[in-house]
C-alpha positions as CSV (number, residue, x, y, z in Angstrom):
1,M,51.4,108.0,68.8
2,D,47.9,106.8,69.8
3,H,46.4,109.1,72.4
4,S,45.3,106.3,74.7
5,L,48.7,104.8,74.6
6,E,50.4,108.1,75.4
7,T,48.0,108.7,78.3
8,K,48.9,105.3,79.7
9,Q,52.6,105.9,79.4
10,I,52.3,109.3,81.1
11,R,50.2,107.7,83.9
12,N,52.9,105.1,84.5
13,I,55.5,107.8,84.8
14,Y,53.4,109.6,87.4
15,L,52.9,106.3,89.3
16,F,56.6,105.6,89.4
17,H,57.3,109.0,90.9
18,F,54.6,108.6,93.4
19,F,55.9,105.3,94.8
20,N,59.5,106.3,94.5
21,N,58.9,109.5,96.5
22,L,57.4,107.4,99.3
23,A,60.3,105.0,99.2
24,I,63.0,107.7,99.5
25,S,61.0,110.0,101.8
26,V,63.4,109.2,104.7
27,V,66.6,107.9,103.2
28,A,66.9,110.9,100.9
29,N,65.5,113.5,103.4
30,F,68.2,115.6,105.0
31,L,65.9,116.5,107.9
32,F,66.5,112.9,109.0
33,L,70.1,112.6,107.8
34,D,71.1,116.0,109.4
35,Q,69.6,114.8,112.7
36,L,71.6,111.6,112.3
37,F,74.8,113.5,111.5
38,L,74.3,115.8,114.5
39,R,73.7,112.8,116.7
40,M,77.1,111.5,115.5
41,G,78.7,114.8,116.7
42,F,79.6,116.3,113.3
43,E,80.4,120.0,112.9
44,M,79.1,122.1,110.0
45,T,82.4,121.6,108.2
46,H,82.0,117.8,108.4
47,I,78.4,118.0,107.2
48,G,79.5,120.2,104.3
49,I,82.3,117.8,103.2
50,I,79.9,114.8,103.4
51,K,77.2,116.5,101.3
52,G,79.7,118.1,98.9
53,A,81.4,114.8,98.1
54,A,78.0,113.1,97.9
55,Y,77.0,115.5,95.1
56,L,80.1,116.0,93.0
57,I,81.7,112.5,92.7
58,P,78.5,110.6,91.8
59,M,77.6,113.3,89.2
60,A,81.1,113.1,87.7
61,V,80.7,109.3,87.5
62,N,77.3,109.8,85.9
63,L,78.8,112.1,83.2
64,L,81.6,109.7,82.4
65,A,79.2,106.7,82.2
66,S,76.5,108.5,80.2
67,P,77.7,107.3,76.7
68,I,77.9,103.7,77.9
69,I,74.4,104.0,79.3
70,Q,73.1,105.4,76.1
71,R,74.7,102.5,74.1
72,W,73.3,100.0,76.6
73,D,69.7,101.4,76.0
74,R,68.2,99.8,79.1
75,D,66.8,102.9,80.8
76,R,63.9,101.2,82.5
77,E,66.0,98.4,83.9
78,L,68.6,100.8,85.1
79,V,66.1,103.0,87.0
80,S,64.4,100.0,88.6
81,G,67.6,98.4,89.9
82,A,69.4,101.6,90.9
83,Y,66.7,102.8,93.2
84,L,66.5,99.5,95.0
85,F,70.2,100.1,96.0
86,R,69.3,103.7,96.8
87,V,66.8,102.7,99.5
88,T,68.8,99.9,101.1
89,L,72.4,101.2,101.2
90,P,71.6,104.1,103.6
91,L,70.8,101.6,106.3
92,L,74.6,101.1,106.6
93,L,74.9,104.7,107.9
94,L,73.3,103.4,111.1
95,V,76.2,100.9,111.6
96,L,78.9,103.5,111.5
97,P,78.7,104.8,115.1
98,S,79.2,101.3,116.5
99,L,82.7,101.1,114.8
100,G,84.3,103.2,117.6
101,L,86.1,105.6,115.2
102,Q,87.2,109.1,115.9
103,R,84.8,111.8,114.7
104,S,87.0,112.8,111.7
105,Q,87.4,109.2,110.7
106,L,83.7,108.7,111.1
107,A,83.0,111.7,108.8
108,V,85.3,110.4,106.1
109,L,83.6,107.0,106.2
110,A,80.2,108.6,106.1
111,A,81.2,110.7,103.1
112,V,82.5,107.6,101.2
113,L,79.2,105.8,101.9
114,M,77.1,108.8,100.8
115,V,79.1,108.9,97.6
116,V,78.4,105.2,96.9
117,I,74.7,105.7,97.8
118,H,74.2,108.7,95.4
119,I,76.0,107.1,92.4
120,F,72.9,104.9,91.7
121,P,70.2,107.6,91.6
122,M,72.5,110.1,89.7
123,I,73.0,107.6,86.9
124,A,69.3,106.7,87.0
125,N,68.2,110.3,86.8
126,N,69.4,110.6,83.2
127,S,67.4,107.6,82.2
128,I,64.3,109.0,83.9
129,Q,64.6,112.2,81.9
130,V,65.1,110.3,78.6
131,I,61.9,108.4,79.4
132,I,60.0,111.6,80.2
133,Q,61.3,113.4,77.1
134,S,60.4,110.4,74.9
135,S,56.9,110.1,76.2
136,I,55.6,113.7,76.5
137,R,55.1,116.1,73.6
138,T,57.2,119.3,73.7
139,H,54.2,121.6,73.8
140,A,52.9,120.0,77.0
141,L,56.4,119.4,78.6
142,G,56.2,122.3,81.1
143,K,52.8,121.2,82.4
144,H,53.8,117.6,83.0
145,L,57.2,118.4,84.4
146,A,55.5,120.6,87.0
147,G,52.9,117.8,87.6
148,I,55.7,115.2,88.0
149,Q,57.6,117.4,90.4
150,L,54.4,117.8,92.5
151,I,53.7,114.0,92.7
152,W,57.4,113.5,93.5
153,T,57.2,116.0,96.3
154,L,53.9,115.9,98.2
155,P,53.3,112.2,99.2
156,G,56.7,111.8,100.8
157,F,56.4,114.9,102.9
158,L,53.0,113.9,104.1
159,I,54.3,110.6,105.4
160,V,57.3,112.3,106.9
161,I,55.2,114.3,109.4
162,P,54.2,111.3,111.6
163,L,57.7,109.8,111.2
164,S,59.5,113.0,112.2
165,L,57.1,113.3,115.2
166,Y,58.0,109.7,116.1
167,M,61.8,110.5,115.9
168,D,61.3,113.6,118.1
169,G,60.4,111.1,120.8
170,F,63.9,109.7,120.6
171,A,65.8,113.0,120.7
172,H,66.8,112.5,124.3
173,R,66.8,108.7,124.4
174,S,69.9,106.5,124.2
175,D,71.9,106.2,120.9
176,A,70.8,102.5,120.6
177,E,67.1,103.5,120.8
178,F,67.6,106.5,118.4
179,Y,69.4,104.4,115.7
180,R,66.8,101.6,116.1
181,A,64.0,104.1,115.5
182,M,65.8,105.5,112.5
183,F,66.2,102.0,111.1
184,L,62.4,101.4,111.3
185,C,61.7,104.7,109.5
186,M,64.2,104.0,106.7
187,A,63.2,100.4,106.2
188,G,59.5,100.9,106.5
189,T,59.4,103.6,103.8
190,G,61.9,101.8,101.6
191,I,59.5,98.9,100.8
192,F,57.5,101.2,98.5
193,Q,60.4,101.0,96.0
194,A,59.3,97.5,95.0
195,A,56.1,99.1,93.6
196,A,58.0,101.9,92.0
197,S,60.4,99.6,90.3
198,F,57.6,97.4,89.0
199,T,55.8,100.4,87.6
200,M,58.9,101.7,85.9
201,M,59.2,98.4,84.0
202,R,55.8,99.1,82.6
203,C,56.9,102.6,81.4
204,P,57.5,103.0,77.7
205,K,60.8,102.1,76.1
206,P,62.4,105.4,75.1
207,R,62.2,106.4,71.5
208,T,65.6,108.0,71.4
209,G,67.0,106.3,68.4
210,A,69.6,104.9,70.8
211,Y,73.1,106.1,70.5
212,Q,73.1,107.8,67.1
213,D,76.5,107.9,65.4
214,R,77.0,111.3,63.9
215,G,80.5,110.7,62.5
216,K,82.4,111.1,65.8
217,G,81.0,108.3,67.9
218,S,83.9,108.0,70.4
219,W,83.3,108.0,74.2
220,L,85.3,111.2,74.6
221,Y,83.3,113.0,72.0
222,Y,80.0,112.2,73.6
223,V,81.2,113.2,77.1
224,T,82.7,116.5,76.0
225,S,80.1,117.5,73.3
226,P,77.8,119.4,75.8
227,F,80.7,121.5,76.9
228,K,81.6,122.4,73.3
229,D,78.1,123.6,72.6
230,K,78.2,127.4,73.2
231,D,74.5,127.9,74.1
232,F,74.5,124.9,76.3
233,R,77.7,126.0,78.0
234,S,76.0,129.2,79.1
235,L,73.2,127.2,80.6
236,L,75.8,125.1,82.5
237,R,77.4,128.2,84.0
238,V,74.0,129.3,85.3
239,I,73.3,125.8,86.7
240,I,76.6,125.7,88.5
241,L,76.2,129.1,90.2
242,S,72.5,128.7,91.0
243,S,73.2,125.2,92.5
244,L,76.1,126.7,94.5
245,F,74.1,129.3,96.2
246,T,70.9,127.2,96.7
247,A,73.1,124.5,98.2
248,M,74.5,127.0,100.7
249,I,70.9,127.5,101.9
250,R,69.5,124.0,101.5
251,D,72.3,122.0,103.1
252,F,72.5,124.1,106.3
253,I,68.9,125.2,106.8
254,N,68.0,122.1,108.9
255,P,71.1,122.5,111.2
256,Y,70.1,126.2,111.4
257,F,66.5,125.4,112.4
258,L,67.6,122.6,114.8
259,T,70.6,124.3,116.5
260,V,69.8,128.1,116.3
261,R,66.0,128.3,116.2
262,H,65.7,125.1,118.3
263,L,62.8,123.8,116.2
264,S,61.7,120.2,116.5
265,M,61.8,117.7,113.6
266,G,58.1,117.4,113.8
267,F,57.5,121.2,113.5
268,I,59.9,121.4,110.5
269,S,58.3,118.5,108.7
270,V,54.8,120.0,109.3
271,V,55.9,123.3,107.8
272,G,57.5,121.4,104.9
273,A,54.3,119.5,104.3
274,V,52.2,122.6,104.3
275,V,54.6,124.2,101.8
276,S,54.3,121.1,99.7
277,V,50.5,121.3,99.7
278,L,50.8,124.9,98.6
279,S,52.8,123.6,95.7
280,I,49.7,121.9,94.4
281,G,48.7,125.4,93.3
282,I,52.1,126.8,92.4
283,L,53.8,123.9,90.4
284,P,51.1,123.7,87.7
285,L,51.3,127.5,87.5
286,W,55.1,127.3,87.0
287,G,54.4,124.9,84.2
288,Y,52.1,127.5,82.6
289,V,54.8,130.2,83.2
290,I,57.5,128.1,81.5
291,D,55.4,127.3,78.5
292,S,54.3,131.0,78.2
293,I,57.4,133.0,78.8
294,G,60.2,130.4,78.5
295,G,62.9,129.1,80.7
296,R,65.2,132.1,80.7
297,N,62.6,134.5,82.0
298,S,61.3,131.9,84.4
299,Y,64.8,131.4,85.8
300,R,65.1,135.1,86.5
301,I,61.8,135.2,88.4
302,A,62.6,132.2,90.5
303,L,66.1,133.4,91.4
304,A,64.7,136.8,92.5
305,G,62.1,135.2,94.6
306,L,64.6,132.9,96.2
307,A,66.8,135.8,97.2
308,A,63.8,137.7,98.6
309,G,62.7,134.6,100.6
310,T,66.1,134.0,102.0
311,A,66.4,137.7,103.1
312,A,63.5,137.0,105.5
313,L,65.8,134.8,107.6
314,L,67.8,137.9,108.5
315,G,65.1,138.7,111.0
316,D,64.4,136.9,114.3
317,S,60.6,136.5,114.3
318,M,58.8,133.3,113.5
319,M,56.6,135.3,111.1
320,L,59.7,135.9,108.9
321,V,60.4,132.2,109.0
322,G,56.9,131.8,107.6
323,V,57.8,134.2,104.8
324,F,60.9,132.1,104.0
325,A,58.8,129.0,104.0
326,L,56.2,130.6,101.6
327,F,58.8,131.9,99.2
328,A,61.8,129.5,99.3
329,W,61.5,126.7,101.8
330,D,64.9,124.7,101.7
331,A,65.6,126.7,98.5
332,H,63.7,124.1,96.5
333,R,60.1,124.5,97.6
334,G,57.7,127.4,98.1
335,L,56.4,129.9,95.6
336,F,59.7,130.4,93.9
337,G,61.9,127.5,95.1
338,G,59.3,125.1,93.8
339,G,59.9,126.2,90.2
340,M,63.6,125.9,90.1
341,Y,63.9,122.2,89.3
342,S,61.2,122.3,86.6
343,I,62.7,125.3,85.0
344,Q,66.2,123.8,84.9
345,Q,64.9,120.5,83.6
346,Y,62.8,122.2,80.9
347,F,65.8,124.3,79.7
348,T,68.0,121.3,79.6
349,M,65.5,119.2,77.6
350,V,64.8,121.9,75.0
351,S,68.5,122.6,74.6
352,T,69.5,119.0,74.0
353,P,69.9,117.6,70.5
354,R,68.4,114.2,69.7
355,G,70.9,111.3,70.0
356,Y,72.9,113.1,72.8
357,Q,70.3,113.0,75.6
358,N,72.3,111.0,78.1
359,S,75.5,113.1,77.6
360,Y,73.7,116.4,77.8
361,F,71.5,115.5,80.7
362,A,74.6,114.1,82.5
363,A,76.5,117.3,81.8
364,A,73.7,119.4,83.4
365,T,73.6,117.0,86.4
366,F,77.4,117.3,86.7
367,A,77.1,121.1,86.6
368,S,74.6,120.9,89.5
369,G,77.1,118.6,91.3
370,V,79.9,121.1,90.9
371,G,77.7,123.8,92.3
372,F,76.4,121.6,95.1
373,F,79.9,120.5,96.0
374,F,81.3,124.0,96.4
375,G,78.1,125.3,98.1
376,S,78.3,122.5,100.7
377,F,82.0,122.2,101.1
378,F,82.8,125.9,101.5
379,G,79.4,126.7,103.1
380,G,80.2,124.5,106.1
381,M,83.6,125.9,106.5
382,L,82.3,129.4,106.0
383,I,79.7,129.0,108.8
384,D,82.3,127.6,111.2
385,G,84.8,130.2,110.2
386,I,82.4,133.1,110.7
387,T,81.3,131.7,114.0
388,M,84.8,131.6,115.4
389,T,85.9,135.0,114.0
390,A,83.5,137.7,112.9
391,A,80.6,136.4,115.0
392,G,82.6,135.9,118.2
393,G,81.1,132.4,118.8
394,N,77.5,133.5,118.2
395,R,76.1,130.9,115.9
396,A,72.9,132.9,115.2
397,E,74.9,136.0,114.1
398,A,77.2,133.7,112.0
399,F,74.2,132.3,110.1
400,R,72.9,135.8,109.5
401,M,76.1,136.9,107.8
402,Y,76.2,133.6,105.9
403,F,72.7,134.2,104.5
404,I,73.7,137.7,103.3
405,I,76.4,136.1,101.2
406,A,74.0,133.6,99.8
407,I,71.5,136.3,98.9
408,A,74.1,138.3,97.1
409,G,75.1,135.3,95.1
410,L,71.5,134.5,94.0
411,V,71.0,138.1,92.9
412,S,74.2,137.9,90.8
413,V,73.0,134.7,89.1
414,M,69.7,136.4,88.3
415,F,71.5,138.9,86.2
416,L,73.7,136.2,84.6
417,A,70.6,134.3,83.6
418,Q,69.8,137.1,81.1
419,K,72.6,135.8,78.9
420,L,71.0,132.4,78.5
421,P,69.8,131.3,75.0
422,H,66.7,133.1,73.8
423,D,63.9,130.5,74.1
424,R,61.3,133.4,74.4
425,D,61.4,137.2,74.0
426,H,63.3,139.1,76.7
427,I,61.2,140.7,79.4
428,S,62.4,143.9,81.1
429,G,62.7,144.0,84.9
430,K,59.6,146.2,85.2
431,D,57.5,143.9,83.0
432,M,58.9,140.8,84.7
433,W,57.7,142.0,88.1
434,M,54.3,143.0,86.7
435,Y,54.0,139.5,85.3
436,V,54.8,138.1,88.8
437,F,52.2,140.4,90.4
438,R,49.6,139.2,88.0
439,L,50.5,135.5,88.7
440,M,50.3,136.1,92.4
441,R,46.9,137.9,92.0
442,T,45.6,134.9,90.0
443,L,46.9,132.4,92.6
444,F,45.7,134.2,95.7
445,G,42.8,136.3,94.4
446,R,40.3,133.6,95.4
447,F,41.2,134.2,99.1
448,R,40.2,137.9,99.0
């Protein structure tokens, strides 16, 4: 491919992620949604059911639809249209409280709406990955995946700071005023999707050799082929379990900060933005790590760091909250959390045979959905159950016990990741931590 054309294609991919991140900065941000759910009076169990269903069902639909989407071969059009629905449908959540339903009925309706909302981006996500894989050479994939993750993280969190401070002003105002303010935040950011969809239509048409028939071209064959692939199946197991335990942290960290630590939305968003800025340094470094030592070794390092960061929440001081933020903010940012998505995306791409991209990507997404579902569904019930039994009604103590369970899970997945396919030489535990030390010294040495 001509170098200038390739550069233009990659630039368009970056621009799409920039505008798209601004567009979904509120409607896909659980800091705002959790505050909305708490305003509706939902318990942790309700929130867990809503989030669990919103992950699993759309990802299952995505898997079943993947062969059809690959035959359709309209990835750019699908992404452009799907995200327009993604930014407009959440406005319907603001209508639910006016229906006068009981809390359990309201939770069910919210779960159904969240499922419908998430179907669109889940299906579009496969097409985005096909476009990325088709446009970027393998030897530079780690670097650009880290760069894309950065541009798809930072702009939105910067714009969220003033918006969350704005919403803090309505924390003790009437419901009508609160919902009106939330509408302005959702609608005001959603308009950026018009620019994102326009830019996506200028992205390259994927060179996937659309739906290659390899002798068994049935719908069922393409849906099930990733699960019959022994090496890919081991990756799916790790994705399920890592998603389960990270979801246990991610989906209830905002309720923990809001109800136990009594932090404001503004403070949480500022910390989130600071951590995102730190990702400017760490995400490209993760790209280097992935390209240097491979996905399997990188997975182990990231999981170990996530466990260590979450352990900081077992203490009461705000300094330890800072350690959690630095290492594993919401389990998907920070020094170690920030690398998880890029690592998983990289491993999925390098493990996927040509002609099966949509099915394999959908299988990996579905595996994440299974993990997210169980992490959210049982996580909420676990917190409420521990609160009423072992913790004697003490919500802070219940969360402490809950985090210990999540930490143990992350450590177990770290050892399971050693059985992933060999994409690089195995690194011993001692050498792995020496490598981490050298990376941290490289990153922070300039501040000495």
